[in-house]
Structure formats: structure tokens, C-alpha cells
VEXKOL-854237 format. One record per residue: residue number from 1; x, y, z of N, C-alpha, C, CB in turn. Coordinates in steps of 0.2 Angstrom, whole numbers. Glycine has a CB too. Example, Ala and Ser with C-alpha at 12.3 -4.5 7.8 and 13.67 -1.06 7.14 Angstrom:
% residues 2
PT, nr, n_c1, n_c2, n_c3, ca_c1, ca_c2, ca_c3, c_c1, c_c2, c_c3, cb_c1, cb_c2, cb_c3
PT, 1, 66, -28, 39, 62, -22, 39, 66, -16, 39, 57, -22, 45
PT, 2, 64, -11, 35, 68, -5, 36, 64, 0, 39, 70, -3, 29
***
This chain:
% residues 165
PT, nr, n_c1, n_c2, n_c3, ca_c1, ca_c2, ca_c3, c_c1, c_c2, c_c3, cb_c1, cb_c2, cb_c3
PT, 1, 165, -531, -483, 161, -527, -478, 162, -520, -480, 164, -528, -471
PT, 2, 157, -515, -479, 157, -508, -481, 158, -504, -474, 151, -506, -486
PT, 3, 158, -507, -469, 160, -503, -463, 153, -500, -460, 165, -498, -464
PT, 4, 147, -504, -462, 141, -502, -458, 139, -506, -453, 135, -501, -463
PT, 5, 135, -503, -448, 134, -506, -442, 126, -508, -442, 135, -502, -435
PT, 6, 123, -511, -437, 116, -514, -438, 111, -509, -439, 114, -518, -431
PT, 7, 111, -502, -437, 107, -498, -439, 108, -495, -447, 106, -493, -434
PT, 8, 113, -498, -450, 114, -496, -457, 118, -489, -457, 108, -495, -461
PT, 9, 120, -486, -453, 124, -480, -454, 132, -482, -454, 122, -475, -448
PT, 10, 135, -479, -457, 143, -480, -458, 146, -478, -452, 146, -477, -464
PT, 11, 152, -481, -451, 155, -479, -444, 158, -472, -445, 162, -484, -443
PT, 12, 159, -470, -451, 162, -463, -452, 157, -458, -451, 165, -462, -459
PT, 13, 150, -459, -451, 145, -454, -450, 144, -454, -442, 139, -455, -454
PT, 14, 145, -459, -439, 145, -459, -431, 149, -454, -428, 146, -466, -429
PT, 15, 147, -451, -423, 152, -446, -419, 152, -448, -412, 151, -439, -419
PT, 16, 158, -448, -409, 159, -449, -402, 156, -443, -398, 166, -451, -400
PT, 17, 153, -446, -392, 150, -440, -388, 154, -441, -381, 141, -441, -386
PT, 18, 155, -434, -379, 159, -434, -372, 154, -436, -367, 161, -426, -371
PT, 19, 157, -438, -362, 153, -439, -355, 151, -432, -353, 158, -443, -350
PT, 20, 145, -430, -350, 143, -424, -349, 147, -421, -344, 136, -424, -347
PT, 21, 149, -425, -339, 154, -423, -333, 160, -420, -336, 156, -429, -327
PT, 22, 164, -424, -341, 170, -423, -344, 169, -416, -348, 172, -428, -348
PT, 23, 163, -415, -352, 161, -409, -356, 161, -403, -351, 155, -411, -360
PT, 24, 157, -403, -346, 157, -399, -341, 163, -396, -338, 153, -401, -337
PT, 25, 168, -401, -336, 174, -399, -334, 178, -396, -340, 177, -404, -332
PT, 26, 178, -398, -346, 182, -395, -352, 179, -388, -353, 182, -399, -359
PT, 27, 174, -387, -352, 171, -380, -353, 171, -376, -348, 164, -379, -355
PT, 28, 170, -377, -341, 172, -373, -336, 178, -373, -332, 168, -374, -332
PT, 29, 183, -378, -335, 189, -378, -331, 193, -372, -332, 192, -384, -334
PT, 30, 194, -370, -339, 198, -363, -339, 196, -357, -336, 198, -362, -346
PT, 31, 189, -357, -336, 186, -352, -332, 186, -352, -325, 178, -352, -334
PT, 32, 186, -358, -322, 187, -359, -315, 194, -357, -313, 186, -366, -312
PT, 33, 199, -359, -318, 206, -358, -317, 207, -349, -317, 211, -362, -322
PT, 34, 204, -346, -322, 205, -340, -322, 202, -335, -316, 201, -338, -328
PT, 35, 197, -337, -313, 194, -334, -307, 199, -335, -301, 186, -336, -306
PT, 36, 202, -342, -300, 206, -344, -295, 212, -339, -295, 207, -352, -295
PT, 37, 215, -339, -301, 222, -335, -302, 220, -328, -302, 226, -337, -309
PT, 38, 214, -325, -304, 212, -318, -303, 212, -317, -296, 205, -317, -307
PT, 39, 209, -320, -292, 209, -318, -285, 215, -318, -281, 204, -322, -281
PT, 40, 220, -322, -284, 227, -321, -280, 232, -316, -284, 231, -329, -281
PT, 41, 232, -317, -291, 237, -312, -294, 235, -307, -298, 242, -317, -298
PT, 42, 229, -307, -301, 227, -301, -304, 224, -303, -311, 232, -296, -305
PT, 43, 222, -298, -315, 219, -300, -321, 224, -302, -327, 215, -294, -323
PT, 44, 229, -300, -327, 234, -301, -332, 237, -308, -331, 241, -296, -332
PT, 45, 239, -311, -325, 240, -317, -324, 235, -322, -326, 243, -319, -318
PT, 46, 229, -320, -324, 223, -324, -325, 222, -325, -332, 218, -321, -322
PT, 47, 223, -319, -336, 222, -319, -343, 225, -325, -346, 224, -313, -346
PT, 48, 233, -325, -345, 238, -330, -347, 235, -337, -346, 244, -328, -344
PT, 49, 232, -338, -340, 231, -344, -338, 224, -347, -342, 229, -343, -330
PT, 50, 220, -342, -343, 213, -343, -346, 215, -345, -354, 208, -336, -346
PT, 51, 221, -341, -357, 222, -343, -364, 226, -349, -365, 225, -337, -367
PT, 52, 230, -351, -360, 233, -358, -360, 229, -363, -358, 238, -358, -354
PT, 53, 223, -362, -354, 218, -367, -352, 213, -369, -359, 213, -363, -346
PT, 54, 212, -363, -362, 208, -365, -368, 211, -369, -373, 206, -359, -371
PT, 55, 218, -368, -374, 222, -372, -379, 222, -379, -377, 228, -369, -380
PT, 56, 223, -379, -370, 224, -387, -367, 218, -390, -368, 225, -387, -360
PT, 57, 212, -387, -367, 205, -389, -367, 204, -391, -375, 199, -383, -364
PT, 58, 206, -388, -380, 205, -389, -387, 209, -396, -388, 207, -384, -391
PT, 59, 215, -396, -385, 219, -402, -386, 216, -408, -383, 226, -401, -383
PT, 60, 214, -408, -377, 210, -413, -375, 204, -415, -378, 210, -412, -368
PT, 61, 200, -410, -380, 194, -412, -384, 196, -416, -391, 190, -406, -387
PT, 62, 202, -414, -394, 204, -417, -400, 206, -424, -398, 209, -413, -404
PT, 63, 210, -425, -393, 213, -432, -391, 207, -436, -390, 219, -432, -385
PT, 64, 202, -433, -387, 196, -438, -384, 191, -439, -391, 190, -434, -377
PT, 65, 190, -435, -394, 185, -435, -400, 188, -436, -407, 179, -429, -400
PT, 66, 194, -435, -408, 197, -434, -415, 194, -429, -419, 196, -440, -418
PT, 67, 191, -424, -416, 189, -418, -420, 188, -412, -414, 181, -420, -424
PT, 68, 189, -406, -417, 187, -401, -412, 181, -398, -413, 193, -396, -412
PT, 69, 176, -398, -407, 171, -396, -408, 170, -388, -410, 167, -397, -403
PT, 70, 165, -385, -414, 165, -378, -417, 165, -373, -411, 159, -377, -421
PT, 71, 160, -374, -406, 159, -369, -401, 165, -367, -396, 154, -370, -398
PT, 72, 169, -373, -395, 175, -372, -390, 181, -369, -395, 178, -380, -387
PT, 73, 181, -371, -401, 185, -368, -406, 184, -360, -407, 185, -371, -413
PT, 74, 179, -358, -407, 177, -350, -409, 179, -347, -402, 169, -349, -412
PT, 75, 177, -350, -396, 178, -347, -389, 186, -347, -389, 175, -352, -383
PT, 76, 189, -352, -391, 196, -351, -390, 199, -346, -395, 199, -358, -391
PT, 77, 197, -345, -401, 200, -340, -404, 198, -333, -402, 197, -341, -411
PT, 78, 192, -332, -399, 190, -326, -396, 195, -324, -390, 182, -325, -395
PT, 79, 195, -329, -386, 199, -329, -379, 207, -327, -382, 198, -336, -375
PT, 80, 208, -331, -387, 216, -329, -388, 217, -322, -391, 219, -334, -394
PT, 81, 212, -320, -395, 213, -313, -398, 213, -308, -393, 207, -312, -403
PT, 82, 207, -308, -389, 206, -304, -384, 211, -304, -378, 200, -304, -382
PT, 83, 213, -309, -376, 218, -311, -371, 225, -308, -374, 219, -319, -370
PT, 84, 227, -309, -380, 233, -306, -383, 233, -299, -382, 234, -308, -389
PT, 85, 227, -296, -385, 227, -288, -385, 227, -286, -378, 220, -286, -388
PT, 86, 224, -289, -373, 225, -287, -365, 231, -287, -363, 221, -292, -361
PT, 87, 236, -292, -365, 242, -293, -362, 247, -288, -366, 244, -299, -363
PT, 88, 246, -287, -373, 250, -283, -376, 250, -276, -375, 249, -284, -383
PT, 89, 242, -273, -374, 241, -267, -373, 241, -265, -365, 235, -265, -376
PT, 90, 241, -270, -361, 241, -270, -354, 234, -266, -352, 247, -267, -350
PT, 91, 228, -268, -355, 223, -265, -354, 217, -271, -352, 221, -261, -360
PT, 92, 215, -271, -346, 211, -276, -344, 204, -275, -347, 210, -276, -336
PT, 93, 201, -269, -349, 195, -269, -352, 194, -273, -358, 193, -263, -354
PT, 94, 199, -276, -362, 199, -279, -368, 197, -286, -366, 205, -279, -371
PT, 95, 199, -290, -361, 197, -296, -359, 191, -296, -356, 202, -300, -354
PT, 96, 188, -290, -353, 181, -290, -350, 176, -289, -355, 181, -285, -345
PT, 97, 177, -287, -361, 172, -287, -367, 172, -293, -371, 174, -281, -372
PT, 98, 177, -298, -369, 177, -304, -373, 170, -308, -372, 182, -309, -371
PT, 99, 167, -309, -367, 160, -312, -366, 155, -309, -371, 156, -311, -359
PT, 100, 155, -302, -371, 150, -299, -374, 152, -300, -382, 150, -290, -372
PT, 101, 158, -299, -384, 159, -301, -391, 159, -307, -394, 166, -299, -392
PT, 102, 159, -313, -388, 159, -320, -390, 151, -321, -391, 163, -324, -385
PT, 103, 146, -319, -387, 140, -320, -388, 137, -316, -393, 137, -318, -381
PT, 104, 138, -310, -395, 137, -306, -401, 138, -310, -407, 140, -300, -401
PT, 105, 145, -313, -407, 147, -317, -413, 142, -323, -414, 153, -320, -413
PT, 106, 141, -327, -408, 136, -333, -408, 129, -331, -411, 136, -336, -402
PT, 107, 127, -325, -408, 120, -323, -410, 120, -321, -417, 117, -319, -406
PT, 108, 125, -317, -419, 124, -315, -426, 125, -320, -431, 130, -311, -428
PT, 109, 128, -326, -429, 130, -331, -433, 123, -336, -433, 137, -335, -431
PT, 110, 120, -337, -428, 113, -340, -428, 107, -336, -432, 111, -340, -420
PT, 111, 107, -329, -431, 102, -326, -434, 104, -325, -442, 101, -320, -431
PT, 112, 110, -324, -444, 112, -323, -451, 111, -330, -454, 119, -320, -452
PT, 113, 113, -335, -451, 112, -342, -454, 104, -344, -455, 116, -348, -448
PT, 114, 101, -342, -450, 93, -343, -451, 90, -339, -457, 88, -341, -444
PT, 115, 92, -333, -457, 89, -328, -461, 92, -330, -469, 92, -319, -459
PT, 116, 99, -331, -470, 101, -332, -476, 100, -339, -479, 108, -330, -476
PT, 117, 99, -343, -475, 97, -350, -477, 92, -351, -482, 96, -354, -471
PT, 118, 87, -346, -481, 81, -346, -486, 83, -343, -493, 75, -342, -483
PT, 119, 89, -339, -493, 91, -337, -499, 96, -340, -503, 92, -330, -499
PT, 120, 99, -344, -499, 106, -348, -503, 104, -355, -505, 113, -349, -498
PT, 121, 105, -356, -511, 104, -363, -514, 110, -368, -512, 102, -363, -522
PT, 122, 108, -373, -508, 113, -379, -507, 117, -377, -501, 118, -379, -513
PT, 123, 115, -372, -497, 119, -370, -491, 114, -372, -485, 120, -363, -490
PT, 124, 116, -377, -480, 112, -378, -475, 113, -373, -468, 113, -386, -473
PT, 125, 109, -373, -464, 110, -369, -458, 116, -371, -454, 103, -369, -454
PT, 126, 118, -377, -454, 124, -380, -451, 130, -379, -455, 123, -387, -449
PT, 127, 131, -376, -460, 136, -375, -464, 142, -371, -460, 134, -372, -471
PT, 128, 148, -374, -459, 153, -370, -455, 155, -365, -459, 159, -375, -453
PT, 129, 156, -365, -465, 158, -359, -469, 154, -353, -468, 159, -360, -476
PT, 130, 147, -354, -467, 143, -349, -466, 144, -344, -460, 136, -351, -467
PT, 131, 146, -349, -454, 147, -346, -448, 154, -343, -448, 147, -351, -443
PT, 132, 159, -345, -452, 165, -342, -452, 165, -335, -456, 169, -346, -454
PT, 133, 162, -335, -461, 160, -330, -464, 157, -324, -461, 157, -331, -469
PT, 134, 151, -326, -458, 147, -321, -454, 151, -319, -449, 141, -324, -451
PT, 135, 154, -324, -445, 159, -322, -439, 164, -316, -441, 162, -329, -437
PT, 136, 168, -318, -447, 172, -313, -449, 170, -306, -451, 176, -315, -454
PT, 137, 164, -306, -454, 160, -300, -456, 159, -296, -449, 153, -301, -459
PT, 138, 156, -299, -444, 154, -296, -438, 161, -293, -434, 151, -302, -432
PT, 139, 167, -297, -435, 173, -295, -432, 175, -288, -436, 178, -300, -432
PT, 140, 174, -289, -442, 177, -283, -446, 173, -277, -445, 177, -285, -452
PT, 141, 167, -278, -445, 161, -272, -443, 163, -269, -437, 153, -274, -442
PT, 142, 164, -274, -432, 166, -272, -425, 172, -268, -425, 166, -278, -421
PT, 143, 177, -271, -428, 184, -267, -429, 184, -260, -432, 189, -271, -432
PT, 144, 179, -259, -437, 178, -253, -441, 175, -248, -436, 174, -254, -448
PT, 145, 170, -250, -432, 166, -246, -427, 171, -244, -422, 160, -249, -424
PT, 146, 175, -248, -420, 179, -246, -414, 186, -242, -416, 182, -253, -411
PT, 147, 189, -244, -422, 194, -240, -424, 194, -234, -427, 198, -244, -427
PT, 148, 188, -233, -430, 187, -226, -433, 188, -221, -427, 181, -225, -437
PT, 149, 183, -221, -422, 183, -216, -417, 190, -216, -413, 177, -218, -412
PT, 150, 193, -222, -412, 199, -222, -408, 205, -218, -412, 200, -229, -407
PT, 151, 205, -219, -419, 210, -216, -422, 210, -208, -422, 210, -218, -429
PT, 152, 203, -206, -422, 202, -199, -422, 204, -196, -415, 194, -197, -423
PT, 153, 202, -200, -410, 204, -198, -403, 211, -198, -402, 200, -203, -398
PT, 154, 215, -203, -405, 223, -203, -404, 226, -197, -405, 226, -208, -407
PT, 155, 223, -193, -411, 226, -187, -413, 224, -181, -409, 224, -186, -420
PT, 156, 219, -181, -404, 217, -175, -401, 222, -175, -394, 209, -176, -399
PT, 157, 225, -169, -394, 230, -167, -388, 226, -168, -382, 233, -159, -389
PT, 158, 228, -172, -377, 224, -172, -370, 224, -165, -367, 227, -177, -365
PT, 159, 227, -160, -366, 226, -154, -363, 221, -150, -367, 231, -151, -362
PT, 160, 221, -151, -374, 216, -147, -377, 208, -150, -376, 217, -146, -384
PT, 161, 208, -156, -375, 202, -160, -374, 200, -158, -367, 202, -168, -375
PT, 162, 204, -157, -362, 203, -155, -355, 200, -148, -355, 208, -155, -351
PT, 163, 203, -144, -359, 202, -136, -359, 195, -136, -361, 206, -132, -363
PT, 164, 193, -140, -366, 186, -139, -370, 181, -141, -366, 186, -144, -377
PT, 165, 182, -146, -361, 176, -148, -357, 176, -142, -352, 177, -155, -353
***
């Protein structure tokens, strides 16, 4: 027996689907915890809870599905990057720009995948490597756009800048 079912598809190609309620709880759970802790303890404690929550969510998703869904994985990576930067630099602005960065990354990946798919031979629009490469390019371009002016501004003496104004 080759492991095919009645419809003729192999068991390896079938994927488990999460119950919609469980999926909603996994997606919104860390965010709900973030807001609950934020209202009591502030942004930095809430950032730590959010970071732990997305890691736990990935673990639960993997335990239930035996795979990690792509969008929660990308979300977790962005949360961990911006959350770590927020806690290290003690700057709440970094975690606040996380949603913008995340949605820009998803939009860029979708548009680039759609546009590039017509040029590339043998690459489908759902190719995970394409999303990873495009995502890294967007992150690198963003980092270059942020770091160049910030580096220049770091060398300006604050009193000189205030006197100039």
C-alpha cells in the first residue's frame, strides 16, 4: 500500500487545519496579553510578554500541526527583532513601528512575488524562498535608509544643533 486515501492524494500532501477558534486564540492571544500587561506595567514589560507569547504560540502551532505556518513565523521574527531592540535600547518607538514594518514586509513580498513570478522560470508565487529573499531585501533597504541619517545625526553635537535652530 502506498499510503493513498480514497481521493487519491497521499497522506504526506494532506495538511492538518486548525480549528478556527484555536487559530484565532493563537493569533490574538499574545496581542491580548500585550495590552493587558501594557495597561498595568507599561510598554517594556508588555514587550517582553509579547515576545514570550509569540514564541509559545509558535510552539503550540508546531505541536498541533507538526509544522510552523509561514505568517506566524514571520510575525514572530519581526516581533523578536523589534522587541529585542526596544528592550536593549529602552526606546518604545521601536516596538510601536513593528506593525508598520510587518505589513510593509508582507505587502512587499506579495507584490514582488506577483511581479517576479512572470520573469522567473520554475519559481511559483508560493515559493517560500522568494518570500525570504524579498523580506531580507526589504529589511536591508530599510536598515540602510534608517542607519545612514541616524549615523550622521549621532555625530552632531546637540548644543550646536540647538543653536542652529
